[in-house]
N, C-alpha and C positions, 0 to 999 in steps of 0.2 A: 534719945530722940528717935532712934530707928527701931525701937522695940515693936512699934506698930507694924513694921514690915516683916518681922520674924514670925515664924510659925513652928509650933511644937506639935508635930504630927503624932508623937507618942500618945498625946492626949486623945487621939481619935480611936485608939485601940480599946475596945470594950473589955471588961475584966475577964471574960471567958477566953480571950486570946492573948492575954498579957504575958504568957509564957511561950508563945509561939515564936521560936527563934527566926524562922524563915520570914515570917511576916514582919518582925521587928527589923530584920536586915533590910528588907525592901523599903520599909518606912524610913529608915535612917538614910538610905541612898536617895530617896525622894527629897528628904529634908536637906541633905547636902547639896543636891542640885538646886533647890530653891534658894539656899543661902548664897551659892556661888553666882547664880544667874539673875536673881531678883534683888535680894537684900543688899548684896555688895554693889550691884549696879546702881541702885537708888542712893546708897551712901556716897559712892564716888561721884555720881551726878550732882548731888547736893553740894559737896565740898569743892569739887573741881570746876563746876559751871554755875550752878544756881546761886550760890552764896558769893556775892561780889568780894566780901572781905577775905575769902580763902581761894577764890577762883585762880586757876592756872592761866598761863598765857593764852591757851586755847579757849578757855572759858571767857576771858576778857575780850578776846576777838569776837566771840559770838555776841556778847553784850554790845560791843561797839557796832556790829552790823545791825542789830535790832534798833539801837538808839540813833544810828546815823552819825556816829562820832568817830572821826579818823584819828589815828595816833600821830600823824604828820600835821603839824600846825605851823603857821607862819606868824612869828612874833614881830616885835617892833623892828622897823627898818627892813622888812622883808626877809628876815632871817628864818630859815626853816628849822624846825626842831622836832625830833622824834621822841615822843613822850616815853619815859621809863615806865616800868611795870607799875610802880606805886603812884606815879603821877597820873597814869591812865586809870588806875583803880579809883583814885580820888575823884577824877572827873566823872566817870561812869556812875559811881555811887551817888554823887551829888545830883546828877540828872534823874536817876531812878527815884530818889527820894522826893525830888521836886515834883515829878509827875504824880506822885501819890499823896501829896499834901492835902489835908482836908480843906484848908483855907490858907490864906496868906496873912493872917493876923500876926501881930508881934509875938504872942506866945508860941504859935505854931512855927514861925520862922526861927525862934530861938531853940526850939526843940530840934528842928532841922540842923541848925548849926552845931548843936552838941553831938549829934550822930555823925555828921560829915567830918567834923574836925576831931572827933573822938575825945571829947572832954566830958568830965563829970558834971560840970555846971557851965554857966555862961560868963564866968569871970574873965576869960581870955578872948572869947568870941561872942558877940551879941549884936542885936540890932536895936536901934532907938527910933521911936516915932517922933518926928519933929513937929507934928501937928500943923504942917503947912504943905501937905501933899508931897512930903519927902521922907525918906528913911535914911538913917546913917548906920552903916555897918562898921563896927569897931573890931579889929583883929589884931591882937597882940601876941597870939601864940606863935612861938618860934617853930617852924617846920623843918629846921635843920638844913640839910643840903638841898632841900627842895624849895626853900624860901622864894627864890627868884622865879622859878618856873610856875609854882602854885599861884603866886600873886598875879602873874601874867595870865594864867588860865581864868582867874576870876574876872578879868577884863576882856579877854579874847572871846569868851563865850558869854551868853546871857545866863550865867551860872547861878547868881543869887536871886532868890524869889522876891517878887514885888507885886503889889496889886496893880491893876491896869491904870495907867495915867499917873502913877506915882514915881517920882524921881528917886534914884538912890545915889548916895555918896558912900565911898569906901575909904576908911582910914586904916591903914596898915602901919604899925609902929613896933619895931623890935630891932635889936642890935644886928648890924650887918646887912640890913635890908637895902636892896637896890630898888628905887621907885621910878615912876614915870608920871608925866603930867597930862591932864586932859582926859577925854573920854572917847571911846570908839575909835574911829579912824584918825582923830585929831591928837592921839597920844604922842607925846614927845619922846626924847631919848632918855637914857639912864642918867640918874643923878649920882652924887657921891653917896657912899655908904656911911653907916654910923651917924645918921642924922635923925631928926624928928619928922614924922609924917603928918601931913594935914591934907584935907580935901580941897581941891580947886576945880570948879566947874564940873562937879560930878565924877571926877577922877581922883588920881592920887598924885601929890606933889611933895617933894622934899625940899626943905630950905635950910 
């Protein structure tokens, strides 16, 4: 990837001077300086800041400032929560991809879900057009120790894409899930785990 930023100054030496040791030494020093101050800088910038998948804490903080997304969020019942690195990465990645979507058609949304949830296909996460001005998101992928927080992020932020004027329902169903009822400010408290999830009034409810 970074070959484009490298430079081989030895190729600049014409054949009459290819045996000139002093010139070659000077060229090598210039090339070393470029490698240290340009090539490595661009490489580190890409991996530590620009690429959300590999960004460090510092890089994620920069993304958060640009997107206006704080790591401190208030969940159900006024409980304050400081997002972990991977939770914050998940949130930032979703927002960036959402801003860059070509459109909000079902195929584009499913492409978005594959990237955000890091799945090869849409067997675990997909959206369905109900043909009544509503979409249903189906999420069965187990996010491990982040299940509870990630699910709340989906509801706390306007995270999932949708066309203007279209209602969305979210169905989250996997073992060990803690869910909540309603949508927006009307969400209720936690239900019991190890249950089956279904949508109620545009939110998530466990029975």
